[in-house]
N, C-alpha and C positions, 0 to 999 in steps of 0.2 A: 781669433783666427786672422787671416791675412786680408788685405784689401780686396784680393780677387774673390775671396769667399763672401765678402760683403756686397759684391756687385751681382744682383739677381739676374741680369741679362747675360752673364758670363757663366754658363753652366756646362759641365762636362757632358759628353755623349751618354746616351742611355746604356750603351754597351761598349766595352773597350777591352782589348787584350794586349798583353805584353809579348805574346808569341808572334814573331814575324810571319809565320805560316798561316795565321788566322786571318779571315776576311775582316775582322774587327780591329785589326792592328792599325794604329795611326801614330807615327813617330812624333809629329809636330805636337800633338796633344800630350803625349807621354813626356816630352821634354819639359813641358810646363810644370810637371809634377801633379799627380792626382792623389788626393787624400781620400781614403775610404773608411767609413764607419759602418761596422757590421754588428748588429745586436748591441748597440750602445758602447762599442769598443773600437777604437781606432786600430786598423790593421795595416801593416806594411808588407805583408807576404802574399798579397793577392795577385794571382796570375791573370784573371779575367773576372769581370763583373757584369751584371745586368740589373739595373735599377727596377725596371718595370716588372720583371719576372721574379725579383727578390732572391737572387743567389750570387754567390762568389765561388771562384775556383781557386784552391790553394794547393801547393805542392804537398805530396804525401811523403814527407821525409826526404831521403836521398834516393828513393826508388826511381828507376828509369824504365820506360817502356822499351819495346824491341827496336825502336828507331832511335833510341838514345835521348828522347825527350823526357822531361820530368813527368812522373805519374801524378795526376791531380785528382782531388776529390771535390765534389760540389756540395756546398753548404747552403741551406735555405734559411732565409730570414730577412728582416728589413735592412736595406742597403742605402746609404747616403754617400754621395761623391761630391768633391769640390776641387778646384784648382789650387795648387799651392802658390803659384806665381801668376801675376797678371800677364795678359797677352802683350806681345811687343806692340808698341804704338799706343797702348792704353796706359795712362798714368793717372794716379790718384791726385798728384800734385799739379798745380797750374802756375 
C-alpha cells in the first residue's frame, strides 16, 4: 500500500459519503482518495461507508430515484478504509 496507509495516526473518518447533499460529505478528505476494502475485496464503486456499523452503499446500476439521484443499496459486512495519498504537509521523506 502507500505511505499514507502505513501511518496509523492518519486514518479516514468512520463514515464518509461522496454525495454533496449528505451531512457526511467532506471534499478535503475525498480529494486525498479513500480506498475501501469490503469483505476482503477492494471496491471503487462505494457511494458511502460506515466502518463502525459495518456497511457500504453502492449504486444499483443506472437506476435513479425521483430526484435524479442514483438509487443505492446497502451491503453489510466488514469494512476497512485507508487514504490513497498522504495529507499535504505530511511527507515520508526528510
